[in-house]
Every structure is written in C-alpha cells, then in structure tokens.
C-alpha positions as CSV (number, residue, x, y, z in Angstrom):
1,X,-9.4,-4.9,-11.9
2,X,-11.5,-7.3,-9.9
3,X,-12.2,-6.1,-6.3
4,X,-9.3,-7.1,-4.0
5,X,-5.5,-6.6,-3.6
6,X,-2.8,-7.5,-6.1
7,X,0.9,-7.3,-5.6
8,X,3.0,-7.9,-8.7
9,X,6.8,-7.9,-9.4
10,X,7.3,-5.4,-12.2
11,X,11.1,-4.6,-11.8
12,X,13.4,-7.2,-10.3
13,X,16.8,-5.7,-9.6
14,X,19.9,-6.8,-7.7
15,X,19.3,-4.1,-5.0
16,X,15.5,-4.0,-4.7
17,X,12.3,-5.6,-5.9
18,X,10.1,-3.2,-7.9
19,X,6.5,-4.1,-7.2
20,X,3.1,-2.6,-8.2
21,X,0.4,-2.7,-5.6
22,X,-3.1,-2.4,-7.0
23,X,-6.3,-2.5,-5.0
24,X,-10.0,-2.1,-5.8
25,X,-13.3,-2.1,-3.9
26,X,-16.6,-2.2,-5.8
27,X,-16.5,1.6,-6.2
28,X,-12.8,2.7,-5.8
29,X,-9.4,1.7,-7.1
30,X,-5.8,2.7,-7.0
31,X,-2.3,1.6,-7.7
32,X,1.3,2.5,-6.8
33,X,4.8,1.4,-7.7
34,X,7.1,0.6,-4.8
35,X,10.9,0.0,-4.5
36,X,10.7,-2.8,-2.0
37,X,13.5,-4.6,-0.1
38,X,14.6,-7.9,-1.5
39,X,12.9,-9.8,1.4
40,X,10.1,-7.4,2.0
41,X,7.3,-9.6,0.6
42,X,8.3,-12.4,2.9
43,X,8.4,-9.9,5.8
44,X,4.9,-8.7,4.9
45,X,3.6,-12.3,4.6
46,X,5.0,-13.2,8.0
47,X,3.3,-10.1,9.5
48,X,-0.2,-11.0,8.2
49,X,0.1,-14.8,8.4
50,X,-2.6,-16.3,10.6
51,X,-4.8,-13.2,10.6
52,X,-7.3,-13.0,12.3
53,X,-6.2,-14.8,15.5
54,X,-9.0,-13.1,17.5
55,X,-11.9,-10.8,16.8
56,X,-9.7,-7.9,18.1
57,X,-6.7,-8.8,15.9
58,X,-5.4,-5.9,13.8
59,X,-2.3,-6.0,11.6
60,X,-0.7,-3.1,9.7
61,X,2.1,-2.9,7.1
62,X,3.5,0.0,5.1
63,X,5.4,-0.2,1.8
64,X,7.5,2.7,0.6
65,X,7.4,6.2,2.0
66,X,5.2,9.3,1.9
67,X,8.4,11.4,2.0
68,X,8.6,13.2,-1.4
69,X,12.4,12.8,-1.3
70,X,12.1,9.0,-1.5
71,X,11.6,7.4,-4.9
72,X,8.5,5.4,-5.5
73,X,5.0,5.4,-4.0
74,X,3.5,4.4,-0.7
75,X,1.0,1.8,0.5
76,X,-0.6,1.4,3.9
77,X,-2.5,-1.9,4.5
78,X,-4.5,-2.4,7.7
79,X,-6.1,-5.8,8.3
80,X,-8.8,-5.7,11.0
81,X,-12.0,-7.4,12.1
82,X,-15.3,-5.7,11.5
83,X,-17.4,-7.7,14.1
84,X,-17.1,-10.2,17.0
85,X,-17.4,-13.1,14.6
86,X,-14.0,-12.4,13.0
87,X,-15.2,-11.2,9.7
88,X,-12.2,-9.4,8.2
89,X,-11.5,-6.3,6.2
90,X,-8.6,-4.6,4.6
91,X,-8.2,-0.8,4.7
92,X,-6.0,0.3,1.9
93,X,-4.3,3.7,1.5
94,X,-2.2,4.3,-1.7
95,X,-0.1,7.2,-2.9
96,X,1.8,7.4,-6.1
97,X,4.7,9.7,-6.8
98,X,5.0,11.7,-10.0
99,X,7.8,9.6,-11.4
100,X,5.4,7.3,-13.3
101,X,2.1,9.2,-13.2
102,X,0.6,12.4,-11.9
103,X,0.6,12.3,-8.1
104,X,-2.6,10.8,-6.7
105,X,-3.9,8.9,-3.7
106,X,-6.8,6.6,-2.7
107,X,-8.1,5.3,0.5
108,X,-10.9,2.7,0.9
109,X,-11.9,-0.6,2.7
110,X,-13.2,-4.0,1.5
111,X,-13.9,-7.3,3.2
112,X,-11.7,-10.3,2.8
113,X,-11.8,-14.0,3.8
114,X,-9.2,-15.6,6.0
115,X,-8.8,-18.7,3.8
116,X,-7.9,-16.4,0.9
117,X,-5.4,-14.6,3.0
118,X,-3.6,-17.9,3.6
119,X,-3.3,-18.4,-0.1
120,X,-2.2,-14.8,-0.6
121,X,0.7,-15.2,1.9
122,X,1.9,-18.4,0.1
123,X,1.8,-16.5,-3.2
124,X,3.8,-13.6,-1.7
125,X,6.6,-15.9,-0.7
126,X,6.6,-17.6,-4.1
127,X,6.8,-14.4,-6.2
128,X,9.5,-13.1,-4.0
129,X,11.5,-16.3,-4.4
130,X,10.9,-16.4,-8.2
131,X,11.3,-12.6,-8.5
132,X,8.3,-12.5,-10.8
133,X,4.6,-13.1,-10.8
134,X,1.6,-11.7,-9.0
135,X,-0.1,-12.4,-5.6
136,X,-3.9,-11.7,-5.4
137,X,-6.2,-11.4,-2.5
138,X,-9.8,-11.2,-3.7
139,X,-12.4,-9.1,-1.9
140,X,-15.1,-11.1,-0.2
141,X,-18.3,-11.0,-2.2
C-alpha cells in the first residue's frame, strides 16, 4: 500500500456498511474491518471537513469499538497540526479483531496535505452514496 489512508466499502448490507480501513506510513502499516453505520462515512467527512481551520485545530474520529464483545475492529483517527504554519498530520490507531485475522494493532503518524483532505471528504460521501468504492488520502511526501 502507498503511504496514506484508505477507506473501502467491502460489505454493503441493509443494516450496516462494512468497510476496511487501511493506513500506512513509510515504515508501518495496518488494516481493520469495521461494521459502520449506514451514514457514518458522511458523519466522518463532516467532522474533518475544512481541517485545519487554525494551527491549533485538532479533530478526532473513532470507528468501531475496542470492546471484545463488539464485532469488527477499531480505528482511531486524529488530525492535528504539527507546527504554527498549519502543516497537518494524521495519527492512526488500528485494532483488528480475530474474526477475520489474528488479533493485532498498529499506531503511527504521517503528514497530510489539506487539499488532499478536501478530495478525500468528497470521495467518502460518494462511496457512501454508491455503497461501493474506495476513498484515499495520500500521505504528504
């Protein structure tokens, strides 16, 4: 996988949207499958839209649950600025349950560009509407 964040619809259902969240930095990578709400990608897009508004801007979103009694994995995404100029980064924490794979986790950070985040939010809304496809947020190189 190229460095960045990818969210793909892998299991559309009448009651949920099965998604796979994959992320990679130059050195680390991880993936998890989530049973998301039918409108959760739009909710996530609304939460991160317009980031960063200020150099102190920070936005967080969590998919799934770390509770072992809840099916599916977990993803925590924290968008924050790394300096006063508004350079942005994404901190990713992923946990997979053992339904699909052996239980594992990963946590790492990579830089992103605000212009790419705008494209990513549009893609999130599109794949939710279509109930298929993939939204990609590349890492800044």
